[in-house]
N, C-alpha and C positions, 0 to 999 in steps of 0.2 A: 543395532549399529547403523550409522548413517554413512552414505556415500554421496559424492558430488552428483549433480544431475547429469544425465547422458548428453553426449555431444548433440548439438542441434541438427547435424546432418543425418542423424539416425532417428527412426521412429520405433521405439522399443517397448512402449508401455503394453500394447496389446499382445505382442509376441511373448514378452516376459510373463504376463499373466497366464497365457495359454501354456507356456513351457512349464511353469511351476505347477499348474493344475494337472498336467499330464505326465509329469516327470516319472512317477513310479510306473505308470502303465507303459511309458516308452521304454523304460529299462526292462520290464518283463517281456515286451514284444521284440526287443533288440532293434527298434527303429523309432524314429520320431513319429509322434502322433500326426495323422493327416491334417488336423486343424493347425498344428504348429508349422508343418511344411507349407500349407497354404498361406500362412502369415509371413513367411520368410521374405518374399519379394518386397513387401512394404517396409521392412526394417531398414533397408538401404545398404546392407552388407555387400550384396552382389555387385552393386554399381559403385561402391565407394572408391575403388581404384581404376574403374573404367575410364578411358580417356574422355575428356569433355566433348570432343567432336562427335561422340556417340551418345551423348546425353548423360555420361557418368559424372562423378564428382572429382575424380583425380585427387583424392583427399589426403589428409595427413595420417601418419602412423599413430600419433598420440591419440587422435580421435578414435581410430579403429581399436586400439588396445583398450581404451576406456570403455567403449561400447561393448566389446566382447566380454570384458570382466563384469559389466553390468548384467548381461544375459546369464553369465555363469552363476550369479547369485540365485537365479531361478532354476537353471538346469545346465549342468556342465556339458552334457552331450549336445544340447542345442547350441551352446556357446561355441563348442568345437566346430560344429558344422557351419556356424556363422563366420567364424574366423577363417575357415577354409574357403568359403564363398568369396570373401574379400581377397585372400591371398592368391587364389587361383586366377581370379580376374587380373590381378597385377601381373602374374606370369604370362597370361594370354596376351597382354598388351605388348609383349615383345614379338609376337607373330607378325608376319607380313600383313599389309593393309587388307588384302582380299580376304584373308582368314578373319580379321577383325570385323569386316563387314558382315560376314556370315554369322558371326557371334552376336553382334550388337546393332545391326542396322534397324531391326524391328523394335528392340528394347534393350536398355542397358542392364536389365535385371536377369539376364541369362544365367542359369545355374551351371557352374563348371566344376566337375570333380577332377581329381588327378591322382596318379600313382607314378611319381617321377624319381623316387629314391627307394631302392636302387633301380637302375635300369634293368630291363628284362626283354624277352622276346627276340624275334628275328626279323630282319628287314630283307626284302628282295626288291632290287631296283627294277622298275618297269617304266615304260613310256609315260611321262607326265607325273611320275611319283613313285610310290612304293607299295608293295604288298606287305602287310604286317600280320605276324602270327605270334602268339605267346600268352603268358599269364603274368599278372601283376597283383601284388598284395596291397591291402590296406588303402583301398580307394574310398575314403570316408565320404558319406553322403551320395554315393553314386546312384542309389535307387531313386533319388529325386533330382538328378542332374539332367541337363539337356545335352551337354557335351562332356568330353573327358580328355585330359592331357595325359599322355603316356610317354615314358622315356625308354629308349632303346640304344644299344651300342651300334653305331653306324660304322661298318668296317670297309667302306669303299663302294665302288672302285675309284671314286674321285676324292682326292684329298686324304689326309691322315685320319685314322679312326677317331671318333668323337661321339659323345653322348648327344643324341638327337631327341628333341621334344616333338611329339606328333599330336595333332588335334583330331579327334574322331567324334562323330555324333554318337550319342548314347545308344542308339539302335544298333550300332555296329559291334557292341560288346555284349557278352553274356556275363551276368552277375552270378557268381557262385557264393551262396550265403554262408561264408566261413567265419564271420565275426561272432564270437561267443566269449565275451570278455567280462571279467569281474568289475572293471571300471570303464567309464565312457561307453556303457553297454549299448546305448541307443544311437551311436554314431553311424552304424551300418558300414563299418570300414571293411567291406568284403573284398574278396578276390575277384578280379575281372579277367575274362578270357576273350581273346580275339583269334579268329581263324581266317586268314587270308583276306583281311579287309584292305581295300584300296584307299590309300591316303594321298591325295594330290599334293604336289610339291609346295603349293602356297600354304598348306596347313602344317608347316614345319619350321623349326629353327634349331640351331645348335644350342646346347646348354650353356656354352661359353657366353652367348648373347645375354642369357638370363643372369649369369653370374656377374657380368660387367655392368648391366643396366643399359638402357636405351640412351644413346647420345643424340646430338643434334639440337638446334635451337627450338624446335617445336615440341620436344618431349617435355611432358609434365615433370615437375620435381620428383614425385613419388616413383616415377619410372626410371629415373637416372641413378637411383641408389643401388650400389652393388648388393647383390643378394646376401652375401655373408653378413652384412650389417644388420639385416632385418629378419634373417631366417628363423630365429627363435622367438621373436617378440609375440606374434599372434598365437603361437603354440602355448605359451606360458599363461596368457591372460585368462583362459577358462579356470585354471587352478586358483588364481587370485580370487575370482568370483566365488568359486566353490568354498574356498577357505573362509571368506566373509560369511557365506551362508552357514558354514559349520559353526562359526563363532556365535552367530545369532541363535542357532539351535541349542548350543551349549549353554548360553546365558539363560535361555528359557528353562532348560532342565535344572540348572543350578539354582535359579531363583525359585522354582516350584518346590524344591526340597529344602528351602530355607538356608541356602549356602551363602547368602550375601555377607554374613558376618564371619564366615570361616576364613582364617588366614591362608589356608592352602588354596581355597577357591580364589581368593583375591590375587594370590601370587600367580596362579595359572592364568587368570584373566589378563593381568597386566603383561605377563611374558608373551602369551600367545597373540593378544591384540597388537602388542608392539612388534612382534615378528611379522604379522600380516601387514601392518602399516609399513614396515621396512621393505617388505617385498613389493608393495605398491609403489613406494618411492623409487626403488631400483628400476622397476619396469617403466615407470613414467620417465625417469631420466634417460633410459635407453631409447625410448620412443622419441623423445625430444631431440636426442643426439642424432637419430636417423633423419628427423625432419630438418634439422640444421644442415646436415650433410647433403641433403637433397637440394639445398639452395646455394651451395658454393660451387665454384668451378671444379670439374673432375680432377684437375691437376692438384687441387688443394686438399683432396680427400686423404686422410691419414689412415693407413691400413690398421694401425693399432686400435682405431675406433671400433672396427668390427670385432676384434678380440674382446674389447671392453664390453660391448653389447652382449656378446655370447656369454661372457662371465656373469654379467648382471642378470640376464634372463635365467641362467642356470641357478644362481644364488636365490633369485626370487622364487623359483619352483621349489628349491630345497627348503627355504624358510616357510613357504606355505605348507608343504608336506609335513615338516617337523611340527609346526604349530597344530595342524589338524590331528596328527598322531597323539600329541599330548592332550588335546581336548578330548579325543575319543577315549583314551586310556583312563581319564579322570571322570568320565561322564556316568559311569555305572551301567547297570544292566539295561536300563531303558534305551540307551543309545544303540543297543544291539538289535532292536526291533526294526523290521523292514519298513515300518511306517514312519520311522524317525529319519529325518533328512540328514542327520549327522553321520550315520553309517554310510550313506550313499556318497556324501561329500568326501569322507575318508577314502573310499575306494576310487572315486573320480580323481582326486588330487594326486594320488599315487600313480594312477594311470597316466596322467599328464606328465608327471615328473620322470616317468620311465621313457619318455620319448627321446629318440636319438639326439635331437638338437639340444637337449637340456642336460645331457650327461656331464656331471661335474669334472670328471677326469679329462674329457675332451676339451671342455672350456678352459680348464686350468692349464693344459698343455699349450693351447693356442695363446692364451694371455701371457704365460711365462715366456714364450718365444719372443713376443714383441717387446716385453720389458727388458729381457736380458740382451736382446739384439741392440737396444739403444745404448748399452754400456759396453758393447763389444764382447760380451761373455757367451 
């Protein structure tokens, strides 16, 4: 199968080749291969949403989604880590200027991990900042990160309770290697633990700032987009890439056993390739919707666009997972071999589709609310 060339703001060829070569070993070791980790800075993901004043690209969502899906064709775990390198830098761009300087003054390719949903831990207010203690789950890529964003409920004493995002250097957290998953096995989405770390005030912002986006005339378009509009886009893209890889593996299997003239094989090929292409179109449309929203005045933003994007990302994940399931069921015993990439794609796509931001019930409820609200129902 063919895909469009990657966006020119990314350099993916070397990293994709390495990711494909080491995909099985990465899965068995439950972490990305060191050669893949070493290649990540040159891909452009970490800098893609970094403000231009720090040497970043402040780029588009459509470019990022396409690039993540491209990496996903080689290794979904690598694509997941790439997606989060980009997404976490966009979150960090909402921090105060002093924190941004600590992150990016030397390089825009700083690797940032995060565990911000759900909030956890305990804050103690002290002079100049806070002491932070707690545990957070699912910090993907933390073992090769330089910094980490953590969310905690701030209960005072100043102002109403709210979720606060805190930035800590990687050395301030202990990684508990808890990630042992049947899918996305190499993402290293481990638990992290903090014991009384001091976090200065400038390394913090309220989650409401992230949700609303950065305002002001100097903010890049990608930083002005409300978080709900883009929350699910990058999470879904690895599944699209893995689904394309599954289709390629299935075609190779079917062709090798002389299935090209089999009507059942032809029907499976047409249906599954069509569903995967439909998923790509949905995700592309959602990303372009986000890019358009980034370039209009805040007052012109329509809340229903966020619900539409959540719906489309959820549907894209479901279409990808359903297509790969059908391919896997029809592929025969050879697809069960660990050496066959189809079985890994099957597990990875379902792991992506299980993510909280892609749940169909949540997406349906959000979309239905906006639709029925418009007719007063």
